C-alpha positions in Angstrom: -34.0 3.5 -5.5 -35.4 0.8 -3.3 -34.2 -2.7 -3.9 -37.7 -4.0 -4.6 -38.0 -1.5 -7.5 -34.6 -2.5 -8.8 -35.8 -6.1 -8.9 -38.9 -5.0 -10.7 -36.9 -3.3 -13.4 -34.7 -6.3 -13.9 -37.8 -8.6 -14.1 -39.0 -6.5 -17.1 -35.8 -6.9 -19.1 -35.2 -9.4 -21.8 -32.2 -11.8 -21.4 -30.3 -9.8 -24.0 -31.0 -6.6 -22.2 -29.7 -8.1 -18.9 -26.6 -9.4 -20.7 -26.0 -5.9 -22.1 -25.9 -4.4 -18.6 -22.9 -6.6 -17.8 -21.0 -5.1 -20.7 -20.2 -1.4 -21.1 -22.3 0.7 -23.5 -19.1 2.3 -24.9 -15.6 3.1 -23.7 -16.7 5.2 -20.7 -20.5 4.6 -20.2 -22.6 2.0 -18.4 -25.5 0.7 -20.4 -28.9 2.5 -20.1 -32.4 1.4 -21.2 -34.7 4.2 -22.3 -37.9 2.1 -22.3 -37.5 1.5 -18.6 -36.1 5.0 -17.9 -32.7 3.7 -16.8 -30.1 6.3 -17.5 -26.6 5.6 -19.0 -24.0 7.0 -16.6 -20.3 7.8 -17.2 -17.2 6.4 -15.6 -13.8 8.0 -16.0 -10.2 7.8 -15.0 -8.6 9.1 -11.8 -7.1 8.6 -9.3 -5.6 12.1 -8.7 -7.6 14.0 -11.2 -10.6 13.7 -13.6 -9.7 12.5 -17.1 -13.0 13.0 -18.9 -12.5 12.5 -22.6 -15.0 13.6 -25.2 -15.7 11.5 -28.3 -13.8 8.2 -28.6 -11.8 7.2 -25.6 -8.6 5.5 -24.7 -7.1 4.1 -21.6 -3.4 5.1 -22.0 -3.7 8.9 -21.7 -3.1 9.4 -25.4 -6.3 11.4 -26.3 -7.2 14.8 -25.0 -9.5 15.3 -22.0 -11.3 18.2 -20.4 -9.4 20.6 -18.1 -9.3 19.4 -14.5 -7.3 19.9 -11.4 -4.2 17.7 -11.3 -3.6 16.8 -7.7 -0.4 15.3 -6.4 -0.1 11.7 -7.4 -0.7 8.9 -4.9 3.0 8.6 -4.1 2.9 12.2 -2.8 -0.5 12.3 -1.1 0.2 9.2 0.9 3.4 10.7 2.2 1.2 13.2 4.2 0.3 10.2 6.4 -2.9 12.1 6.9 -6.2 10.5 5.8 -7.9 14.0 6.0 -5.6 15.2 3.3 -6.6 12.2 1.1 -10.2 13.0 1.9 -9.6 16.6 0.7 -8.4 15.3 -2.6 -11.4 13.0 -2.8 -13.8 15.8 -2.0 -12.5 18.0 -4.8 -12.6 15.1 -7.2 -16.2 14.4 -6.3 -17.2 18.0 -6.8 -15.7 18.1 -10.2 -17.4 14.8 -11.1 -20.7 16.3 -10.2 -20.0 19.3 -12.4 -18.9 17.1 -15.3 -21.7 14.6 -14.8 -19.4 11.6 -14.0 -21.0 9.0 -11.8 -17.8 7.1 -10.8 -14.1 8.0 -10.8 -11.6 5.1 -11.2 -9.5 5.4 -8.1 -7.8 5.4 -5.6 -5.0 3.0 -6.8 -4.2 0.8 -3.9 -1.7 -1.8 -5.1 1.3 -2.5 -2.8 4.7 -1.2 -3.9 6.4 -4.6 -4.1 9.4 -3.2 -6.0 10.6 0.3 -6.7 10.8 -0.6 -10.4 7.0 -0.9 -11.0 6.2 1.7 -13.6 2.9 2.5 -12.0 4.2 3.0 -8.5 3.6 6.8 -8.8 -0.1 6.1 -8.6 0.1 3.7 -5.6 0.1 4.7 -2.0 2.6 2.6 0.0 4.6 -0.6 0.5 2.6 -1.0 3.8 -1.1 -2.2 3.7 -2.1 -0.1 6.8 -1.0 3.2 5.2 -2.5 2.2 1.8 -5.9 1.2 3.4 -6.2 4.2 5.6 -5.2 6.8 3.0 -7.3 5.0 0.4 -10.3 5.1 2.7 -9.8 8.8 3.1 -10.0 9.5 -0.6 -13.0 7.2 -1.0 -14.9 9.0 1.7 -14.2 12.3 0.1 -15.4 11.2 -3.3 -18.5 9.5 -2.1 -19.3 12.4 0.2 -20.2 14.2 -3.0 -22.6 11.4 -4.0 -20.1 10.1 -6.6 -18.8 6.6 -6.7 -15.2 5.7 -6.0 -13.5 2.7 -7.5 -10.5 1.4 -5.7 -8.2 -0.6 -8.0 -6.5 -2.9 -9.1 -7.8 -6.0 -7.2 -5.5 -8.1 -6.7 -1.8 -8.8 -6.5 -1.1 -6.6 -9.5 2.4 -5.3 -8.9 4.2 -5.1 -12.2 3.5 -3.7 -15.7 5.5 -6.4 -17.5 3.0 -8.7 -19.2 0.4 -7.4 -16.8 -2.5 -8.7 -18.8 -1.4 -12.3 -18.9 1.0 -12.9 -16.0 0.1 -15.1 -13.1 0.9 -13.8 -9.6 1.9 -16.8 -7.5 1.3 -15.8 -3.9 0.8 -17.9 -0.8 -2.3 -17.5 1.3 -0.6 -15.9 4.3 1.1 -13.2 2.1 -2.1 -12.5 0.3 -4.0 -12.0 3.5 -1.4 -10.0 5.4 -0.1 -7.7 2.6 -2.1 -7.6 -0.7 -5.6 -8.2 0.5 -5.0 -6.1 3.6 -4.3 -3.1 1.5 -7.9 -3.2 0.3 -9.6 -4.7 3.4 -9.5 -1.7 5.7 -10.7 0.7 3.0 -13.6 -1.5 1.9 -14.8 -2.0 5.5 -14.3 1.6 6.6 -15.3 3.6 3.5 -17.8 1.3 1.7 -16.8 2.0 -1.9 -19.5 1.9 -4.5 -17.5 -0.1 -7.0 -14.1 -2.0 -7.2 -12.0 -2.7 -10.2 -10.3 -6.0 -10.7 -6.8 -6.3 -12.2 -5.6 -7.9 -15.4 -3.4 -10.6 -14.0 -4.1 -14.1 -12.8 -3.8 -14.9 -9.1 -2.6 -18.5 -8.5 -3.8 -19.5 -11.9 -7.2 -17.8 -12.2 -7.8 -14.4 -13.8 -8.8 -11.7 -11.3 -12.0 -11.2 -13.4 -13.0 -14.8 -12.8 -11.7 -15.3 -9.3 -14.7 -16.2 -7.1 -12.7 -16.8 -3.9 -11.6 -13.2 -3.8 -14.5 -11.4 -5.5 -17.4 -13.2 -3.9 -16.1 -15.1 -0.8 -13.7 -12.5 0.5 -15.0 -9.1 -0.8 -18.7 -9.8 -0.4 -18.8 -12.6 2.1 -16.2 -11.5 4.6 -15.9 -7.7 4.0 -19.6 -7.0 3.2 -18.8 -5.1 0.0 -22.2 -4.3 -1.6 -21.3 -2.4 -4.7 -20.5 -3.7 -8.1 -17.3 -5.2 -9.5 -16.0 -4.0 -12.8 -13.0 -5.2 -14.9 -10.1 -3.1 -15.8 -10.4 -2.1 -19.4 -9.9 -5.2 -21.4 -9.4 -7.5 -18.4 -12.3 -9.8 -19.1 -11.1 -13.2 -20.3 -14.4 -15.0 -20.3 -17.6 -13.0 -19.7 -19.7 -16.0 -18.7 -17.1 -17.2 -16.1 -16.7 -13.7 -14.9 -20.4 -13.1 -14.2 -20.6 -16.6 -12.6 -17.7 -15.7 -10.3 -19.2 -12.4 -9.1 -18.0 -9.9 -11.8 -20.8 -7.5 -12.6 -19.5 -5.2 -15.4 -17.0 -6.0 -18.2 -15.4 -2.8 -19.5 -15.2 -1.3 -22.0 -18.0 -1.7 -24.5 -19.6 -2.1 -26.8 -18.5 -5.8 -27.1 -21.3 -7.5 -28.9 -19.6 -10.9 -28.6 -19.6 -10.6 -24.8 -23.3 -9.8 -24.8 -24.0 -12.8 -27.1 -22.0 -15.2 -24.9 -23.7 -14.1 -21.7 -27.1 -14.2 -23.3 -26.6 -17.7 -24.8 -25.2 -19.1 -21.5 -28.2 -17.8 -19.6 -30.6 -19.3 -22.2 -29.0 -22.7 -22.2 -28.5 -22.8 -18.4 -24.7 -22.6 -18.4 -25.0 -19.4 -16.5 -27.5 -19.4 -13.6 -30.1 -16.7 -14.3 -30.1 -15.8 -10.6 -26.4 -14.8 -10.9 -27.1 -12.7 -14.1 -30.0 -10.9 -12.4 -27.9 -10.3 -9.3 -25.1 -8.7 -11.4 -27.6 -6.4 -13.2 -29.2 -5.4 -9.8 -25.8 -4.4 -8.4 -25.0 -2.2 -11.4 -28.5 -0.6 -11.3 -28.2 0.1 -7.6 -25.1 2.3 -8.2 -26.5 3.8 -11.4 -29.5 5.1 -9.5 -27.5 6.0 -6.4 -25.7 8.5 -8.6 -28.6 9.5 -10.9 -30.9 10.4 -8.1 -28.3 12.5 -6.3 -26.7 14.2 -9.3 -26.7 18.0 -9.0 -27.5 19.1 -12.5 -26.6 22.7 -11.6 -23.2 21.9 -10.1 -20.2 24.0 -11.0 -16.6 23.8 -10.0 -14.3 26.5 -8.6 -11.0 25.8 -10.4 -9.1 28.4 -8.5 -10.1 26.8 -5.2 -9.1 23.5 -6.6 -5.7 24.8 -7.5 -5.2 26.1 -3.9 -6.4 22.7 -2.6 -3.7 21.0 -4.8 -1.1 23.4 -3.3 -2.2 22.5 0.3 -2.0 18.8 -0.4 1.5 19.0 -1.7 2.8 21.2 1.2 1.5 18.5 3.5 3.1 15.7 1.5 6.6 16.7 0.4 9.4 14.9 2.4 12.5 16.7 3.6 15.2 14.0 3.3 18.3 16.0 4.3 18.9 19.4 5.9 22.5 19.6 7.0 23.6 22.8 8.7 20.0 24.1 8.4 20.6 25.0 4.7 16.8 25.2 4.5 14.6 27.2 4.8 15.9 29.8 2.3 15.8 33.4 3.2 14.7 36.4 1.2 17.7 38.4 0.1 20.0 35.4 -0.3 21.6 35.0 -3.7 19.9 31.8 -4.9 20.5 30.2 -8.2 17.8 27.8 -9.4 19.2 25.2 -11.7 17.4 22.7 -14.0 14.8 22.5 -16.7 12.2 21.5 -14.1 12.5 25.0 -12.6 10.5 26.4 -15.4 8.8 23.2 -16.7 8.1 21.0 -13.6 7.3 17.3 -13.9 4.1 17.1 -11.8 2.3 13.9 -13.0 2.9 10.5 -14.5 1.9 8.9 -17.8 -0.9 6.6 -18.8 -4.5 6.5 -17.8 -4.1 8.9 -14.9 -2.6 11.7 -17.2 -4.6 14.8 -16.5 -5.2 17.9 -18.7 -4.5 20.5 -15.9 -6.4 23.7 -15.3 -3.1 25.5 -15.1 0.5 24.6 -14.0 2.4 26.8 -11.5 6.1 26.0 -11.4 8.7 27.3 -8.9 10.0 30.0 -11.3 6.4 31.5 -11.6 6.7 32.1 -7.8 10.3 33.1 -7.2 11.4 34.5 -10.5 10.9 38.1 -9.4 12.6 37.7 -6.0 15.7 39.9 -5.5 19.0 38.0 -5.8 17.4 35.0 -7.6 18.8 33.7 -10.9 18.3 30.8 -13.2 20.6 28.4 -15.0 19.1 25.7 -17.3 21.8 23.1 -16.4 20.4 20.3 -18.6 18.2 19.7 -21.6 15.6 16.9 -21.1 15.0 16.3 -24.8 18.7 16.3 -25.8 19.8 14.6 -22.6 22.7 17.0 -22.3 24.0 19.3 -19.6 25.3 22.9 -19.6 27.7 22.2 -16.8 30.1 25.2 -17.0 27.4 27.8 -16.9 25.6 26.1 -14.0 28.8 25.7 -12.0 29.7 29.3 -12.5 26.3 30.5 -11.4 26.4 28.3 -8.4 29.8 29.5 -7.4 28.6 33.1 -7.5 25.5 32.4 -5.4 25.0 31.9 -1.7 23.1 28.7 -2.3 22.2 26.5 -5.3 18.9 24.7 -5.7 18.9 22.0 -8.3 15.6 20.7 -9.6 16.1 17.1 -10.8 14.0 14.0 -11.4 12.8 11.3 -13.7 11.6 12.2 -17.2 8.1 11.2 -18.2 9.4 8.3 -20.2 11.0 6.7 -17.2 7.8 5.9 -15.3 4.4 5.3 -16.9 1.6 2.8 -17.1 2.5 -0.2 -19.2 6.3 0.0 -18.7 8.4 -1.0 -15.7 11.7 0.8 -14.9 14.9 -1.1 -15.4 16.9 0.6 -12.6 16.6 3.3 -9.9 18.9 5.8 -11.4 18.3 9.4 -12.4 19.5 10.2 -15.9 23.3 10.1 -15.9 23.5 13.7 -17.1 21.5 14.9 -14.1 23.7 13.0 -11.6 26.8 14.5 -13.3 25.4 18.0 -13.0 24.5 17.6 -9.3 28.0 16.4 -8.5 29.6 19.2 -10.3 27.5 21.9 -8.8 27.9 20.5 -5.3 31.6 20.5 -5.7 31.6 24.2 -6.5 28.9 25.3 -4.1 28.9 23.8 -0.6 25.3 25.0 0.1 23.6 22.9 -2.6 20.0 21.6 -2.3 18.4 19.0 -4.6 14.7 19.1 -5.2 13.3 15.9 -6.7 10.4 15.3 -9.1 9.9 11.6 -9.3 7.2 9.0 -8.7 9.3 6.3 -7.0 12.7 5.9 -5.3 15.9 6.9 -7.0 19.5 6.2 -6.1 21.5 9.3 -5.0 25.3 8.8 -5.6 25.8 12.5 -4.7 23.9 12.4 -1.4 27.0 13.0 0.7 28.0 16.1 -1.3 24.8 18.1 -0.9 23.4 19.7 2.2 19.7 19.4 1.4 17.2 17.1 -0.4 13.5 17.8 -0.7 11.4 15.0 -2.2 8.4 16.5 -4.0 7.4 13.2 -5.7 4.9 14.2 -8.5 3.4 17.2 -6.8 0.4 18.2 -9.0 -0.3 21.3 -11.0 0.3 23.7 -8.0 3.7 22.1 -7.3 5.6 25.5 -7.7 3.4 27.2 -5.1 3.9 24.4 -2.7 7.6 24.2 -3.3 8.1 27.9 -2.6 6.1 27.6 0.6 8.3 24.8 1.7 11.7 26.1 0.6 11.2 29.5 2.2 9.6 28.1 5.4 6.1 29.5 4.9 5.1 25.8 5.6 7.2 23.4 7.6 7.7 20.1 5.8 5.9 17.2 7.5 5.7 14.4 4.9 7.2 11.0 5.6 8.2 8.2 3.2 5.5 5.5 2.7 8.1 3.4 1.0 11.8 2.5 1.5 14.5 4.2 -0.6 17.1 1.4 -1.1 20.7 2.2 -1.7 20.8 -0.1 -4.8 18.3 -2.2 -6.7 20.3 -5.2 -5.8 19.3 -4.6 -2.1 15.6 -5.0 -2.8 13.7 -8.2 -1.7 12.6 -8.9 -5.3 16.0 -8.8 -6.8 17.0 -10.4 -9.2 13.7 -11.9 -10.5 11.5 -8.7 -10.7 11.1 -7.7 -14.3 12.3 -11.0 -15.6 9.4 -13.4 -14.9 6.5 -12.8 -17.3 4.4 -15.9 -16.9 4.4 -17.2 -13.4 5.5 -14.3 -11.2 6.5 -15.9 -7.9 6.3 -13.8 -4.8 9.3 -15.5 -3.2 9.8 -12.8 -0.6 6.3 -13.6 0.8 5.5 -11.2 3.7 8.9 -9.6 3.6 7.9 -6.6 1.5 9.5 -3.2 1.9 10.6 -2.3 5.4 9.5 -5.7 6.7 12.4 -7.1 4.7 15.0 -4.4 5.2 14.5 -4.2 9.0 14.3 -8.0 9.5 17.4 -8.6 7.3 19.1 -5.6 8.9 19.9 -4.4 5.4 21.1 -0.7 5.2 19.0 1.6 3.2 19.3 5.2 1.8 16.1 6.4 3.6 13.8 4.1 5.6 10.1 3.8 5.6 8.4 6.4 7.7 11.4 8.8 7.5 10.9 12.6 7.2 12.6 15.7 8.6 11.2 19.0 9.8 12.5 22.5 10.4 11.8 21.8 14.1 12.5 18.9 16.4 10.3 16.6 18.4 10.7 14.4 21.5 8.6 11.3 22.2 8.4 10.6 25.9 6.4 8.7 28.6 5.2 5.8 26.5 2.6 3.9 28.4 0.2 1.0 27.9 -3.1 0.8 29.7 -2.3 -2.8 30.7 0.7 -5.1 31.0 -1.2 -8.3 30.0 -4.3 -9.0 27.9 -6.1 -11.5 25.8 -6.5 -11.2 22.1 -10.2 -10.4 22.7 -9.2 -7.2 24.4 -7.9 -3.9 23.1 -4.7 -2.1 24.1 -4.5 1.6 24.7 -1.1 3.1 23.8 -0.2 6.7 24.7 2.9 8.8 24.2 3.7 12.4 24.9 5.0 14.4 21.9 6.7 17.8 22.4 7.9 20.3 19.9 11.4 21.0 21.2 12.3 23.5 18.4 11.6 27.1 17.7 9.0 26.9 14.9 5.6 25.3 14.6 5.5 21.9 12.9 3.7 18.5 12.5 4.9 15.3 14.2 4.1 11.8 13.0 3.6 9.2 15.7 4.3 5.7 14.3 3.3 2.8 16.4 4.9 -0.6 15.5 4.4 -4.0 17.0 7.3 -6.5 17.3 6.0 -10.1 17.5 6.6 -12.6 20.2 9.0 -15.5 19.6 7.1 -18.4 18.0 9.7 -20.2 15.9 8.1 -18.9 12.7 9.6 -16.3 10.4 7.8 -13.0 11.0 8.8 -9.4 10.2 10.9 -7.8 12.8 8.2 -5.1 13.3 5.0 -4.0 11.6 3.3 -0.6 11.5 0.0 -0.9 13.4 -1.1 2.7 14.0 -0.1 6.2 13.1 -1.2 9.7 14.0 -0.1 13.1 12.7 -0.4 16.2 15.0 0.4 19.9 14.8 2.5 21.5 17.6 3.5 25.0 18.4 7.0 25.6 19.7 7.3 24.1 23.2 3.8 22.6 23.0 3.2 19.0 24.2 0.4 16.8 23.3 -0.5 13.2 24.2 -1.3 10.9 21.4 -3.4 7.8 22.1 -4.1 4.9 19.8 -5.9 1.7 20.3 -4.6 -1.7 19.1 -7.0 -4.5 18.6 -6.5 -8.2 17.8 -5.3 -7.6 14.3 -2.3 -5.6 15.6 -0.9 -8.8 17.0 -2.3 -11.4 14.6 -1.0 -13.3 11.7 -2.9 -15.3 9.1 -2.8 -19.0 10.0 -3.1 -21.3 7.0 -4.2 -24.3 9.1 -7.4 -22.6 10.4 -7.6 -20.1 7.5 -8.2 -17.3 9.9 -6.4 -14.6 11.9 -4.6 -16.0 14.9 -2.6 -14.4 17.8 0.2 -16.6 19.2 0.5 -16.2 22.9 3.6 -14.5 24.1 5.3 -11.2 24.9 5.0 -8.5 22.2 6.8 -5.2 22.1 5.0 -2.0 21.4 7.3 0.4 19.7 7.1 4.1 18.9 9.4 5.2 16.1 10.3 8.2 13.9 10.8 5.6 11.1 10.8 1.9 10.8 14.5 2.0 11.5 14.5 4.4 14.4 12.6 3.2 17.5 12.6 5.8 20.3 10.5 4.0 22.9 9.1 0.6 23.5 7.2 -1.4 26.2 6.3 -5.1 26.5 2.8 -6.5 26.7 1.9 -10.2 27.3 -0.9 -11.4 25.1 -2.7 -14.6 25.6 -4.7 -16.2 22.7 -8.3 -17.1 23.4 -8.1 -19.7 20.6 -6.1 -22.8 20.9 -4.9 -24.3 17.7 -5.8 -27.9 17.1 -3.0 -29.4 15.0 -3.1 -33.0 13.9 0.1 -34.7 15.0 1.5 -38.0 13.5 4.3 -40.4 14.6 6.6 -38.4 12.3 6.0 -35.1 14.1 9.0 -33.8 15.9 8.9 -34.0 19.7 9.6 -30.2 19.9 6.4 -29.5 18.0 4.3 -31.7 20.4 6.0 -30.2 23.5 5.3 -26.7 22.2 1.6 -27.4 22.5 0.4 -27.3 26.2 -2.0 -30.2 25.8 0.4 -32.2 23.7 3.2 -31.8 26.2 1.0 -32.8 29.1 -0.2 -36.0 27.5 3.3 -36.8 26.2 4.9 -36.4 29.6 2.3 -38.5 31.3 2.9 -41.4 29.0 6.6 -41.2 28.1 7.9 -40.3 31.6 7.2 -43.7 33.1 8.0 -45.5 29.8 11.5 -43.9 29.7 12.3 -43.0 33.3 15.4 -41.5 34.8 17.5 -38.9 33.1 16.0 -39.5 29.6 12.6 -38.4 30.9 14.1 -35.4 32.7 15.8 -34.4 29.5 12.5 -34.7 27.6 10.9 -32.4 30.1 13.7 -30.0 29.9 15.1 -30.6 33.4 18.3 -32.1 34.9 21.8 -32.5 33.5 22.4 -35.5 31.3 26.1 -34.7 30.6 28.2 -37.2 32.5 31.7 -36.7 31.1 33.8 -34.6 28.8 32.7 -36.5 25.7 29.0 -36.3 26.4 26.7 -33.9 24.7 25.9 -30.7 26.6 22.4 -30.4 28.0 21.6 -27.8 25.4 22.7 -30.1 22.6 20.9 -33.1 24.0 17.7 -31.0 24.3 18.1 -29.8 20.7 18.7 -33.3 19.4 15.7 -34.7 21.3 13.3 -32.0 20.3 14.1 -32.5 16.6 13.5 -36.3 16.8 10.2 -37.7 15.4 8.1 -39.5 18.0 8.5 -42.8 16.1 12.3 -42.7 16.9 11.5 -42.9 20.6 11.0 -46.6 20.1 14.8 -46.8 19.9 15.3 -45.2 23.3 12.5 -47.1 25.2 13.2 -50.8 24.8 9.8 -51.8 25.8 8.0 -49.4 23.4 6.5 -50.3 20.1 5.4 -48.4 17.0 1.8 -49.4 17.8 2.1 -47.7 21.2 3.5 -44.5 19.5 0.4 -44.5 17.2 -1.9 -45.0 20.2 -0.1 -42.1 22.0 -0.5 -39.8 19.0 -4.2 -40.7 18.8 -4.5 -39.9 22.5 -2.7 -36.5 22.1 -4.9 -35.6 19.1 -8.0 -36.6 20.9 -7.0 -34.5 24.0 -6.3 -31.5 21.9 -9.6 -31.8 20.0 -11.6 -32.0 23.3 -9.6 -29.3 25.1 
């Protein structure tokens, strides 16, 4: 509907009717108004399936919902490192929304995986904002390609379940911009979501639902978001403050008190009527965007959806270990499948994303009739016990043992964080016992986030399925038997121990002010910079074939930050079977004296290659690939210097790199004082020039030479070395130079600082 007509409708509403449109009609519906022919449309949970509930609703997955396709969870889908796979998920979700008359699905979930203990990590995409934003954009495009709204969530800095509705995320500006906002930024700019959901928590003291700097200034002002903002269910603290800050819809409804408060504030002038009208207009824009494009005759092909879920999981599972090519399995081998998950797979997490699946296909449904295949239960999830002897005997009699292990439902769910990274002790005991009896043991994992693996050296194979959706058995059989070559890669680091993580020991302890002490050092940024060993690094993933990465080349050796850099590398399948290679392009920063991550992922591309085939992959790096957020200018800034472009098979394994000199087109204009260290002034080209012009004649001789970094001021064995002299001088505040220049005064130093600042300002 045209904007002018939307405004006409709003102009015909009473203040109370306007207020009601800023509050849900009920648990799942947006308000409608029959007298103005405004329909009431439905929202419902995602993000990896449609959770449409009939009757009264809930937000914790407790009530029943209509049958739907349960796709692999975000933890799995993101591991495909393929935005087209995410788009496939979104397309299927959008089709089912049309068939079920749902206007907006609540997803994708795009919060950064700050700690492996977050109970909701299985829904989230990555510890890296580039992966999160690109994969999230893919899903949004797929959903909205079906004329259904997507709702990326939970905006912003919502990274724990402990006291999630009241905790205050204390995060510095640079970290917010480079990590937590960046996760949403690319998706918003590229995919243009119809709606966005705010989180429960406060950010630096202000609830997300009332946070104007992020909702209005950043989302709308900088990123051009033109949809409507909604709260998470129950996240509205003050409805008047929320609407004033840029929130458009407080969910769920009906909350008569919220309507009353908004109405009274608009009537008495506490809430600007223009802001209320604007909120209603935003909601109506999306309501009619769906209503006018709803296909009332739409149906959904559930069998096709089940096959789509299978395809997504085959592209997403990560092969973590394959010693002596224990995989793929071969028909005719005596294989014992061990574990309760063989017949009853864990394929999704708990909470608001819990889907009522169309059907579930486990691995036993696929391989149970194969010749030479047997089953041993091994453990009982409910009783938390093992049947070790029978499993060990079955393993000893087989050619290979495949143990299906993982985290039970109760270990990871919305509303509850994990307390450790361990599998249940009985499962670890069983794996160790079977591996001791059968050297060809493979572990297949069902889990939504990293787990420790005390048995890793005793098994030959590990296949990480994550939470693989309702067709997980079909996909697993395809992968285990080599019908599909694994090509997933980890979008998060698997630490060895929880004590090794950047948020230890305060994650899960702080419930009021949650301080992000690690700042930008999240995930691999921390592990690589601190050179901390890990179990499996970010970006890691094996294949049944091998690849080489050769002839890395840059289209220029030097550039300004206003230019783009073309990066090309040749990738060859050097093995005997077809497979997919992931090209990961990292940028290592120049030396600036600031603490920056050792390297950061700036581009990635996944390609298919036949045996012996070679392809050239080319990516383009823009200013943002080199930039960091500068808190003095409150903008992106590229320090001048030599950067290294790196191609890796993971964040820990760089196979090729080349330098490029980057010159900033923007000169920072710091304000120096007499207490500024000489080194800081000398590091600025204009500051150094003015300082040397004035201080050289004033000091003269060797002292001036030392200040400029020239000459040898060490005269005897007891003298400071030139290096030590330079270091001492550069750390000295300008005011201290009065002590070394007898004719100088503090007034002269103040005049010098004024001259330096003036020269910088006019440069």
